[in-house]
N, C-alpha and C positions, 0 to 999 in steps of 0.2 A: 729353708733347709738346703736349698741348692741355688746357685747363681747362674744356672743354665738358662739361656734365653730360648724363646720359642723357635727361632730359626736354627739354633744349634742342634735341636733334636734331629733334624733331617741329615745333618752331617755326621751323626754318631753311628757307629756300627751297632749291629744287633746285640753283640756282647756288651758294649758300653751301656746300651739302653737297659739290658737285663741287670747290669750292675747297679744302675740307678734305682730300679724297682727293688732289688735286694736290699739296698741301703734304706730305702723308704720303709720296707717291711720291718727290718731290724730296728730302725729308729723308733717306730711306733710300738713295737713289741717291748723294747726297753723302757720307753716312756710310760707304758702301762705296768712296768715292773713284772713282766711275765717271762718265765723261762721258755726255752725252745720246747722242752718236754710238755709244758702246760699248754702252749699254743697248739702244738702238734696233736695232742690228745683231743683238745676241744675241736680242732679242725678235722679230726678223723684221718690224719695222715701220720706218717712216721716222722720221728725227730730228724732223721737224716734227710728226708725230703724237704723239710723246712730249712735245714741247714743249706741244702743245695740252692733253694730259692734265695736265701739271704746272701749267698755268695755269687748270685747272678748266673747260676747254671740253669740248664734247660729243665723246666717243669711244665706240666700241663696248665691250660687256662683254668680248668676245674680246680686244680690245686691252689692256684692264685686266688680264685674266688672264695674258696673255703677259708683261706687264711685272712683275706680281707673281711669276710663276714665275722670271723672269730675276733678280729681286732676292731670291729665296728668301724670299718673304713669303706664300706660299700658306696659311700657318697662319691668316691672317685669315679664311679660308673656314670655319673652325670655327664661326663665328657663324651660318653658314647651314645647318649640319647639323641635320636633323630627327631627334630621338631619340625612339624609341617611349616612350610614357608610358601607364601603367595608371591607369584612373580609380579613385577611391575605392570606387565600387560594385563594380567588377571585383575589386579587391583584397579587399574584404569577402567576396565570393562565393568566391574562391579560398581564403581563410582558412577559411571554413565547410567547404569540401570537402576540406581538407587532412586527411590521415590522422592520428589522434591516438594510436592504440594498435595494437600488433601483433595480428593476428587469431588467433594461435596456430596449432596444427597443423590442417590440413584433415582432413576425414573420411577421405579416401583415405590420409593418413599415419597415421591412428589405427587402421586395420585391422590385426588381428593377422596376423603372418606364419605360414606353415605350418611353420616350423622348430621 
């Protein structure tokens, strides 16, 4: 949908980024053949608020989330998920502590039975 590279995002103004988000929302709304009024009603926002969003104007994050949910686009939130990462030092420490061999039978197991 867009030819913008990852590095270009940083050089864009907030307004330009908002415009990209607005075009994204409008594109997917039209792809689903939904009117602004329909999406706005389902998202529980006014049609004018949706229009503002699509034009790249300022709206709340909550409004954006409501529209994403309505358009079944919440998968874009995957980009915001923080996944736990292990540092190379922690990995090396865990690798050192990992068991390499079975210890065999314990002394308790080696005691002869009375039988």
